[in-house]
C-alpha positions in Angstrom: 48.2 -19.1 -1.9 45.1 -17.9 -0.2 44.0 -14.6 -1.7 40.7 -14.4 0.4 40.2 -12.1 3.3 41.6 -13.1 6.7 38.8 -14.0 9.2 39.5 -10.9 11.3 39.2 -8.6 8.2 35.9 -10.2 7.2 34.6 -9.7 10.7 35.5 -6.0 10.7 34.1 -5.6 7.2 30.8 -7.2 8.3 30.6 -5.0 11.3 31.2 -1.9 9.1 28.5 -3.0 6.7 26.0 -3.6 9.5 26.7 -0.2 11.0 26.2 1.5 7.6 23.0 -0.3 7.0 21.7 0.4 10.5 22.5 4.1 10.0 20.7 4.2 6.6 17.5 2.5 8.0 16.4 5.6 9.8 17.3 8.1 7.1 14.2 7.5 4.9 11.8 7.9 7.8 8.1 8.6 7.6 7.0 11.5 5.4 6.3 14.7 7.4 2.6 14.6 6.6 1.7 11.3 5.0 -2.0 12.1 4.8 -3.3 15.3 3.3 -6.0 15.6 6.1 -3.8 14.8 9.1 -1.5 17.7 9.8 1.4 16.8 12.0 2.3 19.6 14.5 5.7 21.2 13.7 6.9 20.3 17.3 6.6 16.6 16.5 9.7 14.9 15.1 9.3 11.7 13.1 10.7 8.7 14.9 11.6 6.7 11.8 12.5 3.2 13.0 9.1 2.3 14.5 6.5 3.5 11.9 4.3 1.3 9.7 2.3 2.0 6.5 0.1 -0.6 4.9 -2.1 -0.1 1.8 -4.4 -2.6 0.3 -7.1 -2.2 -2.4 -9.7 -1.5 0.3 -7.9 -0.2 3.4 -5.0 2.0 4.3 -3.5 1.6 7.8 -0.6 3.4 9.4 1.2 3.8 12.7 3.1 7.0 12.7 5.5 7.6 15.5 6.8 10.9 16.7 8.7 12.4 19.6 8.4 15.9 20.9 9.8 18.2 23.6 6.3 19.4 24.4 5.1 18.2 27.8 2.2 15.7 27.8 -0.5 18.4 28.0 1.1 20.5 25.2 1.3 17.4 23.0 -2.4 16.5 23.6 -3.4 20.1 22.9 -1.4 20.2 19.6 -2.9 16.9 18.4 -6.4 18.0 19.2 -6.0 21.4 17.5 -4.4 19.9 14.4 -7.0 17.1 13.9 -9.9 19.5 14.6 -8.6 21.9 12.1 -8.4 19.0 9.5 -12.1 18.1 10.2 -11.6 15.2 12.5 -14.2 14.8 15.3 -13.2 13.7 18.8 -14.8 10.4 19.8 -13.3 9.7 23.3 -10.3 9.8 25.6 -8.8 7.1 27.7 -6.2 7.7 30.5 -3.9 4.9 31.6 -0.4 4.0 32.5 2.3 2.4 30.3 4.1 -0.8 31.3 7.0 1.5 32.3 4.8 3.5 34.7 4.5 6.6 32.5 1.2 8.4 32.1 -0.6 7.6 28.8 -3.6 9.2 27.1 -5.4 7.8 24.0 -7.5 10.2 22.0 -9.9 8.8 19.4 -11.0 10.8 16.3 -13.3 10.0 13.4 -13.9 11.4 10.0 -16.6 9.6 8.1 -15.7 5.9 8.3 -12.0 6.7 8.9 -10.5 6.6 12.4 -7.4 8.1 14.0 -6.1 7.3 17.5 -3.4 9.5 19.0 -1.6 7.9 21.9 0.5 10.3 23.9 2.9 8.9 26.4 5.0 10.9 28.8 8.7 10.0 28.8 11.8 10.7 30.9 13.4 12.9 28.1 10.6 13.4 25.5 6.9 12.9 24.9 6.1 10.0 22.6 3.2 10.4 20.2 1.7 7.5 18.1 -0.9 8.2 15.4 -2.8 5.0 14.4 -4.8 5.6 11.3 -7.3 3.3 9.6 -9.2 4.4 6.5 -11.1 3.0 3.6 -9.4 3.3 0.3 -11.4 5.7 -1.8 -12.0 4.8 -5.5 
């Protein structure tokens, strides 16, 4: 007598497990403000499945991904104001176009030896904002 699951039942169970795991992957998400000196504007919503945070004994690096309903100019102004308030100094701006044909602006900031690049990309339904941070680990 075979008491194991039928092949169809195992397939359905596997699909359910995959769906549950996929739905859980985005629930942890990035912390609202992972760095004490980088305030994330309230209008920015974490986009949890595309972020990255790496910490070594000497360097911390992060790519924080957000979406916002602000238009591109509003998102740029929000990033500039938040980082300036936190003591970051603007270093430069680069305008380009994404591979999809959307406008893209990269804003570079520095604070001592630390760097932060905010990339703002217009989208069809929302504005995409990446914050790429690289900093020396303080002892």
